[in-house]
C-alpha positions in Angstrom: 85.6 221.1 -20.3 84.9 217.5 -19.7 88.1 216.7 -21.4 90.0 218.7 -18.8 88.3 216.9 -15.9 89.1 213.6 -17.6 92.7 214.4 -18.1 93.0 215.7 -14.5 91.5 212.4 -13.0 93.7 210.2 -15.0 96.7 212.4 -14.5 96.3 212.1 -10.7 95.9 208.3 -11.0 99.0 208.1 -13.2 100.9 209.9 -10.7 99.6 207.9 -7.7 100.5 204.7 -9.7 104.1 205.9 -10.5 104.6 206.8 -6.9 103.4 203.4 -5.8 105.9 201.7 -8.4 108.8 203.9 -7.2 108.0 202.9 -3.7 107.9 199.2 -4.7 111.1 199.5 -6.8 112.9 201.3 -3.9 111.8 198.5 -1.5 113.1 195.9 -3.8 116.5 197.6 -4.5 116.9 198.2 -0.5 116.0 194.4 0.1 118.4 193.2 -2.7 121.1 195.6 -1.4 120.6 194.4 2.2 120.7 190.6 1.3 123.8 191.1 -1.0 125.9 192.8 1.7 128.9 190.7 2.6 128.9 188.7 5.8 131.8 189.2 8.2 132.1 186.0 10.4 134.4 186.3 13.4 133.3 183.3 15.3 131.0 180.3 15.1 129.5 178.6 18.2 130.4 174.9 18.3 128.9 173.1 21.2 130.7 174.2 24.4 133.5 175.7 22.2 133.8 178.5 19.6 135.4 178.5 16.1 137.3 181.8 16.1 138.7 183.2 12.8 142.0 185.0 12.9 140.5 187.6 10.5 136.9 188.0 9.7 135.7 185.4 7.2 134.1 187.6 4.5 131.4 185.7 2.3 129.6 187.8 -0.3 126.2 186.6 -1.5 125.4 186.8 -5.3 122.1 186.3 -6.9 121.5 182.6 -7.7 121.7 182.2 -11.5 118.7 180.9 -13.4 118.7 177.4 -14.7 119.2 177.8 -18.5 116.9 174.9 -19.1 114.1 176.5 -17.0 114.6 180.4 -16.7 112.4 181.8 -14.0 109.9 184.6 -14.5 110.7 188.0 -13.0 110.4 187.9 -9.3 110.5 184.1 -9.0 114.1 183.7 -8.3 114.7 185.6 -5.2 117.5 183.3 -3.9 121.1 184.3 -3.2 124.1 182.1 -3.3 127.3 182.1 -1.2 130.1 179.9 -2.5 133.7 179.3 -1.0 134.9 176.0 -2.6 138.0 175.9 -0.5 136.0 175.7 2.6 133.3 173.5 1.1 130.7 176.2 1.4 127.9 176.4 -1.2 124.6 177.6 0.1 121.6 179.5 -1.0 118.5 181.1 0.5 116.0 183.6 -0.1 116.4 185.7 3.1 119.6 187.0 4.8 118.6 185.5 8.1 118.3 182.0 6.5 121.5 182.5 4.6 123.3 183.3 7.8 121.9 180.3 9.6 122.8 178.0 6.8 126.3 179.3 6.4 127.1 178.9 10.1 125.5 175.3 10.1 127.7 174.5 7.2 130.8 175.8 8.8 130.0 173.9 11.9 129.3 170.7 9.8 132.7 171.1 7.9 134.6 171.6 11.1 133.2 168.5 12.8 133.5 166.3 9.6 136.9 167.5 8.4 138.9 169.4 10.9 138.1 167.1 13.9 138.8 163.9 11.8 142.2 162.3 11.7 144.2 162.9 8.6 144.6 159.2 7.7 140.8 159.0 7.4 140.4 161.9 5.0 140.5 161.8 1.2 142.8 164.4 -0.5 140.0 166.9 -1.1 138.9 166.5 2.5 142.3 167.0 3.8 142.6 170.3 1.6 139.3 171.6 3.2 140.7 170.7 6.7 144.0 172.7 5.9 142.0 175.6 4.6 140.0 175.9 7.8 143.1 175.4 10.0 144.9 178.2 8.2 142.2 180.7 9.1 140.6 179.6 12.4 141.0 177.7 15.6 138.7 176.4 18.3 138.8 177.8 21.7 136.9 176.5 24.7 134.0 178.2 26.6 
C-alpha cells in the first residue's frame, strides 16, 4: 500500500514537471517563431523626410551561428541576424524590437552615407550600395 501512495505522489510530480517543460518549450518556440518572422519595411523616417520603398523591403532574421572556436551552451546564444550585403545591412540583436531599431538605423545611416553622397566621392563598393538603394527606394519630403 505504501508503494501505491509513493507511485501516485511521484506520478503527479512528474506530470506537473512535464506540463511545466511543455509550457516553457511552447513559449520558447513561440518566441523564436516571432523573432524569426520576416520584417516588411515600407518606409523609414529620415529627419523631415521619409525613405519610401517601391515594394516592401523584406528582411528575414536567422539564428546567429555559433563561433566554431567558442560554441555557446544551450540558451546562451539567443541572437538573430539579418544580412543583406547589397544594401550593406548586417545586424544582430536578441529581441525583435532591438533588431527592428538597429535595421532602421542602419538603413538611415547607409542612405545618408552612400545615397546622399556624390558619385565622385564614392568607392566602387559604396557606389554599388547607392545604386542598390536607388533601385528600390526614394526619399519624399514631409
